[in-house]
N, C-alpha and C positions, 0 to 999 in steps of 0.2 A: 208268327213267332215259332222258333224251333223248340221242339219237345225234348226235354231232358231224358236221356237214356239211363236206365238203371241196369247195371251189370248183374248177370246171374251169379250164383255162388261159385261155380267153376271158373267163370271168366274173372270174377273178382279175385279169386285165389291166384290165377295166372298174373293178373295185373300187379298184385302186391308182391308176388315172387320176383317179378322183374325189378321192382324197386329196392330189393334187398341190398344190392351193391351200393346204392345211394344212402340207404338208411344207416349203414355202419359208419358213414362219414359224419353223421349228425350227432348232436348232443344226446345223451341218454334220455333226457326228458322229452325229446322230440320223437324218439323211436316209436314208442307206443302210439303216439298221436298219428304218425305217418301210416302205421299199419291199420288204424281204425277209420281214417278219413276215406271218403268216397273219391272216385276219379274226378268228379266235378270240383270237389274241395281242393284236391291236390293241384288241379289246373289253376287255382288261384293262389298257390303258395308264394310266399315272398321270395324264396330261393329260386332263382331262374333255372337252376340245375334240376330241381324237382319238376318244374313245368316242362323242361326239355325232355326228361325221361317219359313224361306223360305223353308228350307230342310224338315221341318216337315209338311208343308202345303199340303193337299191332292190335291190341285188344281195346284201345281207346275208341269210344263211340264217335261217330261223325259230328254230333252236335258239339262235343267238347273240342274236337279238332278245329271246328269252325271258329270257336272262341279263341283258341290258341293261335290261329292263323292271323289274328289281329294283335298278338302280343307285342309289347314294346321292345322286347329283346330279339335281335336278329337271329341268334342261335336257335331260339325256340321256334320262330317261324320257319327257319330252315329245316328243323327237325320234322315239322308238319309236312313240308315239301318233300322230304325224304321218305316219309312213311308210305309204303306201297298200298295201304288201305285208305289213303286220303281220297275222298271223292273228287271227281273231275271239276266240279264247280269251285271247289276250294283251290285246286291246282291252278285253275284259270286265274283266280284272284291273286295267287302268289306269283304267277307268271308276270304280273304287272307290279310286283313289289319294287320299291325304290332301291332296295339293297341288292346288289348283283349276286351276292352269295346265296340268297334265297332263290333267285331266279335260276342260278346254276344248279341248285339241288333239284328244282323242278325239271330242268333239262336232263338230268341224270336219271331221274325216276323212270324205271322201265314200264311203269303203268301210265305214264303221261300220254294222253291221247294225241293223235297225229295233228289235229288242228292247233293244239297248244305248242307242239314241237315246231310247227311251221312258223308260228309267231316268234318263238324264241330263236329260230334260225336267222332272224333279221335283227336280233338284239345288238345293241351298240357295243356290248362288252364281248371281247374276244373269247374269254373263258366260257361264257354261256354258249356261244355258237359252237365252240369246240366240244362242249358237253353234248350238244344235240348230235354232232357228228359222231360221237362215241357211243350214243345210245343204240343198243341192238334192235330197238323197235322203230327207229327213224325210217320213214318211208323212202323208197328209192329216189323219188323225184327231189326230195330235200337233200339227199346225199349228193346227187348230181349237181345241185345248185351250190352246195357248200364246197364241192371239189374245186370251185373257181374262186373261193374266198381269197381276199387279199392277204390274209395272215397265214403264214406257213403252218402254225399250230393247228388251225382248223383243218387245213388240207391233210395234215399228218394224221389227224384222227379219222378222217374219211378213208385214208389209205389203209388204216389198220382195221376198219370195220369189216367184219366177215360178210356183211350183207351188201357191200358196195358192188355195183354192177361191174362186170368184167371190162366193158369198154371204158368205164371210168378209171379202173385200175391201170389200164393201158396208158391212159392220158397222164395219170399221176406218176407213172414209171418214168416219164420224161420231164418231170417237174424240175425247175431250176434249183430248188432247195434240196440238198441231199437228204435231209431228215424226212422229207415226204417220200422220196424214193426208198429210203430205209424202211418206212412204214409199209410200203407195198411189198418189199422183199421179205418182211417179217410176217405178212398176212398169210395164214395157212390156207386161205382160199385162192391165193394167187396162182394162176395156171402156169405150167411148165414153160411155155413160149416166152412169157414175160420174165420169168426167172432166168432163162438163158441170157436174155439181153442184160439184165441187171447184174449178172455174174461178171460182166466186163466193166462195171461201174468204176469210176476213178476213186470212189470213197471206200475205205476199208470196212467201215461199219455196214455198208450196203452189201458188199460181197460176203462178209461174214454171216449176215442174215440169210443170204441165199444158200450158203453152205449148210445152214442149220434147218432150212425149211423142208418139211417132209415131201413137198411136191416137186422139189428140184430133181431133174433127171439124173440118172446115175453117171452118165457121161460128163455132165456139167460138174457134178460133185468131184469126179476124178480130176478134172481140170483144176478145180479150186484147191485140191489137195496138193497141187504143186505151185500154189500162189506164192508170189514173192514176199507177202506179208505172213509172218509165222502164225499170227492169231487166226488168220483166214484158213491157212492150210491145216492147222491143228484142228480147227472146228470141223473142216470137211472130213478129215480122217476119222475123227471121233464119231461123226454122223454115219459114215460108211461102216464103221465097226458096229454101231448100234443096229444098223439095218442088216448087214451081212455077216456079222461076227468078227472076231479078231483078224486083222490084216496079216497076210504072210509076207515076210521080208525075204 
């Protein structure tokens, strides 16, 4: 049986302070009641928004988060999944939740352990896999695997992840979907040689991202300053001015 945690005076103060935004929405008769109830009592509130705020609160003890992870309301369970202080055993439980939104929140949580991210990288829902690809703590081997995902939105998130291996970025720079190539062009970790290639991309969005990327070589940026598309050339000139100062005419 899990032991109920009693918050110290300082933590209880922080806990109640967090709830102030919610309290003002309630009836006056409920205000004083909310401020005197313990976190465990608030976790049983009829109003799901109260339970939601408890689940999202960084001061909420693990035993209460465990109870809220079984809440009937999807938003409450998602809030538990989103809490960076939620223990890994609870995150694992929520990674198996029937509701994709809850699993999506687990995938986005930067404290989610690698073994759970690996499981979610095989999720049937595209948004969940994309969230794993977007997580800054996703291991490289998972990013390599997701770079071959059938859905462009997953590959796009891998392309934009600053931790994606350079060889993987090179592969994604040749992706058939322009949105994936755009993600590579927009990634501030993309090396100059890949940006040079993307500067010749047929899509305006891709070339414009290259023009704005701080890693783009000066010679490439000058070429883009003369691009046939005004939005690309204007972006290139603006980037050059930002780096070198006002251009002389």
